[in-house]
C-alpha positions in Angstrom: -6.9 2.4 16.6 -5.9 1.8 13.0 -3.0 3.8 11.6 -3.4 6.4 8.9 -2.0 3.9 6.3 -4.4 1.2 7.5 -7.4 3.6 7.2 -6.4 4.5 3.7 -5.9 0.8 2.7 -9.3 -0.2 4.2 -11.2 2.7 2.6 -9.5 2.2 -0.8 -10.4 -1.5 -0.6 -14.0 -0.6 0.2 -14.1 1.7 -2.8 -12.5 -0.9 -5.1 -15.0 -3.6 -3.9 -17.8 -1.2 -5.0 -16.1 -0.7 -8.4 -15.0 2.8 -7.6 -11.4 2.3 -8.9 -10.6 5.9 -9.7 -11.7 7.2 -6.3 -9.6 4.4 -4.6 -6.6 5.2 -6.8 -6.9 8.9 -6.1 -7.1 8.3 -2.4 -4.1 6.0 -2.5 -2.1 8.5 -4.6 -2.7 11.3 -2.2 -1.8 9.1 0.8 1.5 8.1 -1.0 2.3 11.8 -1.4 1.4 12.6 2.2 3.6 9.9 3.5 6.6 10.6 1.2 9.3 12.0 3.6 11.2 13.3 0.5 8.6 15.9 -0.4 8.3 19.3 1.1 5.9 19.8 4.0 3.6 22.0 1.8 3.1 19.2 -0.8 2.4 16.7 1.9 0.0 19.0 3.7 -1.8 19.7 0.4 -2.2 15.9 -0.2 -3.6 15.5 3.4 -6.0 18.3 2.8 -7.3 16.6 -0.4 -7.8 13.4 1.6 -9.6 15.3 4.4 -11.9 17.0 1.8 -12.8 13.7 0.2 -14.0 12.4 3.6 -16.9 14.9 3.6 -20.4 13.6 3.4 -20.9 15.5 0.1 -17.9 13.7 -1.6 -17.1 10.1 -0.7 -19.7 10.1 2.0 -22.3 10.4 -0.7 -21.4 7.0 -2.1 -23.5 3.9 -1.5 -21.4 0.8 -0.6 -23.6 -2.3 -0.6 -21.3 -4.2 1.8 -21.4 -1.4 4.5 -24.1 0.4 6.3 -24.2 4.2 5.8 -23.3 4.6 9.5 -20.2 2.4 9.2 -19.1 4.1 6.0 -19.4 7.6 7.5 -17.6 6.4 10.6 -14.7 5.2 8.6 -14.5 8.4 6.6 -14.7 10.5 9.8 -11.8 8.5 11.3 -9.8 9.0 8.1 -10.6 12.8 8.0 -9.5 13.2 11.6 -6.3 11.2 11.0 -5.5 13.3 7.9 -6.0 16.5 9.9 -3.9 15.2 12.8 -1.2 14.0 10.4 -1.1 17.4 8.7 -0.3 19.0 12.1 2.7 16.8 12.5 4.1 17.6 9.0 6.9 20.1 9.1 
């Protein structure tokens, strides 16, 4: 099972490959905030919530990526959404 950081890196790479640089950068920025141990828990949880929201079919799931099937893309987003939610539960 890939780690949260690996999921973020893979999805950001998929987005960049499709030319969606802003979406990839936003996702990476939120992940950096979420993983920053120097930030308060609330800020980290907020960043994780923003990642989780982006994993919805009406946000990033709506994007067509020519190198992935829709099923594979949705599967990756679902895994990241679950990982973000689980990670938020462990943030103090």
